[in-house]
C-alpha positions as CSV (number, residue, x, y, z in Angstrom):
1,M,39.8,-2.6,-37.0
2,V,39.4,-2.9,-33.3
3,S,37.2,-5.7,-32.1
4,R,34.3,-4.7,-30.0
5,M,33.5,-8.2,-28.8
6,G,35.0,-7.5,-25.4
7,A,33.6,-4.1,-25.0
8,K,31.6,-3.5,-21.8
9,K,28.0,-2.4,-22.1
10,P,27.7,1.2,-20.8
11,R,26.3,1.3,-17.3
12,E,22.8,2.9,-17.0
13,P,23.2,6.3,-15.3
14,L,22.1,6.4,-11.7
15,S,18.8,8.3,-11.2
16,R,16.2,8.6,-8.5
17,D,13.8,6.3,-10.4
18,R,16.4,3.7,-10.9
19,A,17.4,3.8,-7.2
20,L,13.8,3.5,-6.0
21,A,13.1,0.6,-8.4
22,A,16.1,-1.3,-7.0
23,A,15.0,-0.5,-3.4
24,I,11.5,-1.8,-4.1
25,G,12.9,-5.0,-5.6
26,L,15.1,-5.5,-2.6
27,V,12.4,-4.9,0.0
28,D,9.9,-7.1,-1.9
29,A,12.5,-9.9,-1.8
30,E,14.0,-9.5,1.6
31,G,11.9,-7.2,3.7
32,M,12.3,-3.7,5.0
33,S,15.1,-4.7,7.4
34,A,17.4,-5.5,4.5
35,L,17.2,-1.9,3.2
36,T,20.2,0.3,3.9
37,M,21.9,2.9,1.8
38,R,25.0,0.8,1.7
39,R,23.1,-2.3,0.6
40,L,21.1,-0.4,-2.0
41,A,24.3,1.1,-3.4
42,A,25.8,-2.4,-3.7
43,E,22.7,-3.6,-5.6
44,L,23.1,-0.7,-8.0
45,G,26.9,-1.1,-8.3
46,V,27.6,2.4,-7.1
47,E,29.2,4.1,-4.1
48,A,26.9,4.8,-1.2
49,M,27.6,8.5,-1.4
50,S,26.3,8.6,-5.0
51,L,22.8,7.8,-3.7
52,Y,22.7,11.0,-1.6
53,H,22.6,13.1,-4.8
54,H,19.2,11.5,-5.5
55,L,17.9,10.5,-2.1
56,P,18.7,12.5,1.0
57,G,19.6,9.7,3.4
58,K,17.5,6.9,4.8
59,E,14.4,9.1,5.5
60,G,14.5,10.5,2.0
61,L,14.7,6.9,0.7
62,L,11.7,5.9,2.7
63,D,9.7,8.9,1.5
64,G,10.8,8.0,-2.0
65,L,9.4,4.4,-1.6
66,V,6.1,5.8,-0.5
67,D,6.0,8.2,-3.5
68,A,6.7,5.3,-5.8
69,V,4.1,3.0,-4.3
70,V,1.4,5.7,-4.3
71,A,2.2,6.5,-7.9
72,E,1.8,2.8,-8.7
73,V,-1.6,2.8,-6.9
74,A,-2.7,5.9,-8.8
75,A,-1.8,4.4,-12.2
76,A,-3.4,1.1,-11.4
77,G,-6.6,2.8,-10.2
78,D,-6.8,5.0,-13.3
79,L,-6.3,2.0,-15.6
80,A,-8.9,-0.2,-13.8
81,E,-11.5,2.6,-13.8
82,A,-10.9,3.3,-17.5
83,G,-12.2,-0.2,-18.2
84,V,-15.6,0.9,-17.0
85,A,-15.7,4.4,-18.4
86,G,-19.2,5.7,-18.0
87,G,-20.0,3.0,-15.4
88,D,-21.8,3.6,-12.2
89,W,-20.0,5.0,-9.2
90,R,-19.9,1.7,-7.3
91,S,-18.3,-0.3,-10.1
92,R,-15.7,2.5,-10.6
93,L,-14.7,2.7,-7.0
94,R,-14.7,-1.1,-6.5
95,L,-12.3,-1.6,-9.4
96,R,-10.1,1.3,-8.2
97,F,-9.9,0.0,-4.6
98,L,-9.2,-3.6,-5.7
99,A,-6.5,-2.4,-8.1
100,A,-4.9,-0.5,-5.2
101,R,-5.1,-3.7,-3.1
102,A,-3.3,-5.7,-5.8
103,V,-0.5,-3.2,-5.6
104,M,-0.3,-3.5,-1.8
105,L,-0.3,-7.3,-2.1
106,R,2.8,-7.0,-4.4
107,H,4.4,-4.8,-1.8
108,P,3.2,-6.2,1.6
109,W,5.6,-3.8,3.5
110,A,3.9,-0.7,2.0
111,P,0.9,-0.3,4.3
112,A,3.1,-0.1,7.5
113,L,5.5,2.3,5.8
114,L,2.6,4.5,4.4
115,S,1.2,4.7,7.9
116,S,4.5,5.8,9.4
117,R,5.4,8.8,7.2
118,Q,4.8,12.4,8.1
119,T,4.5,13.8,4.5
120,I,1.7,13.3,2.0
121,P,2.9,12.1,-1.4
122,A,1.8,14.4,-4.3
123,D,0.1,11.6,-6.2
124,V,-2.3,11.1,-3.3
125,Y,-4.2,14.2,-4.3
126,G,-4.8,13.2,-7.9
127,Y,-5.8,9.7,-6.7
128,Y,-8.5,11.1,-4.4
129,E,-9.6,13.5,-7.1
130,G,-10.5,10.4,-9.1
131,I,-12.5,8.9,-6.1
132,L,-14.4,12.2,-5.7
133,A,-15.1,12.4,-9.4
134,A,-16.7,8.9,-9.3
135,L,-18.9,10.0,-6.3
136,I,-19.9,13.3,-7.7
137,D,-20.7,11.8,-11.1
138,G,-22.8,9.3,-9.2
139,G,-25.0,12.0,-7.8
140,F,-23.5,12.5,-4.3
141,S,-23.2,15.9,-2.8
142,Y,-19.8,17.2,-1.8
143,R,-20.8,16.8,1.9
144,I,-21.6,13.1,1.6
145,A,-18.5,12.6,-0.7
146,H,-16.4,14.2,2.0
147,Q,-17.9,11.9,4.6
148,A,-17.3,8.9,2.3
149,L,-13.6,9.7,2.1
150,H,-13.4,9.5,5.9
151,A,-15.4,6.3,6.0
152,F,-13.2,4.7,3.3
153,G,-10.0,5.4,5.2
154,S,-7.1,3.3,4.1
155,L,-9.4,1.0,2.1
156,A,-9.1,3.5,-0.7
157,L,-5.4,2.7,-0.9
158,G,-5.9,-1.0,-0.8
159,F,-5.5,-2.1,2.8
160,A,-7.3,-1.9,6.2
161,Q,-5.7,0.0,9.0
162,E,-5.2,-2.5,11.9
163,V,-6.8,-1.7,15.2
164,F,-5.4,-4.4,17.5
165,R,-1.9,-4.5,16.2
166,P,-0.7,-1.3,14.5
167,A,2.2,-1.9,12.1
168,S,5.6,-0.7,13.1
169,A,7.3,2.1,11.3
170,G,9.8,-0.3,9.9
171,G,7.1,-2.1,8.0
172,E,7.4,-5.5,9.8
173,D,4.5,-7.3,11.5
174,D,5.1,-9.7,14.4
175,V,2.1,-12.1,14.2
176,E,3.4,-14.5,16.8
177,A,3.8,-11.7,19.4
178,A,0.3,-10.5,18.8
179,E,-1.1,-14.0,19.2
180,A,0.9,-14.6,22.4
181,Q,-0.5,-11.3,23.8
182,L,-4.1,-12.4,23.1
183,A,-3.4,-15.9,24.5
184,A,-2.2,-14.3,27.7
185,V,-5.4,-12.4,28.2
186,A,-7.8,-15.0,26.9
187,E,-9.4,-15.6,30.3
188,R,-10.1,-11.9,30.8
189,L,-11.2,-11.2,27.2
190,P,-13.1,-14.4,26.2
191,H,-15.0,-13.0,23.3
192,L,-11.9,-11.4,21.7
193,A,-9.9,-14.5,22.2
194,S,-12.7,-16.7,20.7
195,M,-13.1,-14.4,17.7
196,V,-9.3,-14.6,17.0
197,A,-9.4,-18.4,17.3
198,A,-12.4,-18.7,15.0
199,E,-11.2,-16.2,12.4
200,M,-7.5,-17.0,12.2
201,H,-6.6,-17.2,8.5
202,D,-4.9,-20.0,6.7
203,A,-1.2,-19.4,6.1
204,E,-2.0,-19.3,2.3
205,D,-4.3,-16.3,2.8
206,P,-2.6,-13.2,1.2
207,T,-3.1,-10.8,4.2
208,L,-1.5,-7.4,4.6
209,G,-1.9,-7.5,8.4
210,W,-3.3,-9.3,11.3
211,C,-6.8,-9.8,9.9
212,D,-6.8,-8.0,6.6
213,G,-8.0,-10.8,4.3
214,Q,-9.5,-10.4,0.8
215,V,-12.9,-11.5,2.0
216,E,-12.9,-9.0,4.8
217,F,-11.7,-6.2,2.6
218,E,-14.5,-6.7,0.0
219,F,-17.1,-7.2,2.8
220,T,-16.1,-3.8,4.2
221,L,-16.3,-2.2,0.8
222,D,-19.7,-3.6,0.1
223,L,-20.9,-2.5,3.6
224,L,-19.7,1.1,3.0
225,F,-21.1,1.2,-0.6
226,D,-24.5,0.0,0.6
227,G,-24.6,2.7,3.3
228,L,-23.5,5.4,0.8
229,E,-26.3,4.3,-1.6
230,R,-28.9,4.8,1.2
231,A,-27.3,8.2,2.1
232,R,-27.6,9.3,-1.5
233,E,-31.2,8.3,-1.8
């Protein structure tokens, strides 16, 4: 009888899902700058060319990352909303948006990457169908629901699109550079500089951008929900 004690465990076949899971783990740990096809192949224990059968180059890899994150957002939103089945529109959307934010906080590179891509992930449509369903079930007309989607903007996906410091396509944010820029024009823009000084977050605050804190995120949601309630009435 041949001993199997030294037998190697069969390697898991390479697939698009496996490659994307490894890529997400790498970027979560080391940032977007660490992600290359060669580095990802090394993490997976395969030749770099093997990846091209599943992901067509770096751009295909980045599109795949967006697809994976949006799918995670959609699943989290559906799960959160299921907990208040039959609930009012405001509770449903609040839970959905906060679930999306939790996903973005796990992947802080994702907002910048989402903003940089030219294609719309397929799961986005199903996700917004759920948002519309909550609004229509809550008594809103399609016209106001349409306006609500515009008002929500990126909040529906769990982050606030920055105004003063747009994120780069690479998904990295240079906070020090932004602060230096504002310091340089403090005399010319006193109110803006004073606001930044007063509102600068503690280092422990889990922000996704220059001033995208949890308190501000929820404040903006409540402001929009209050306005929508008045519009519905």
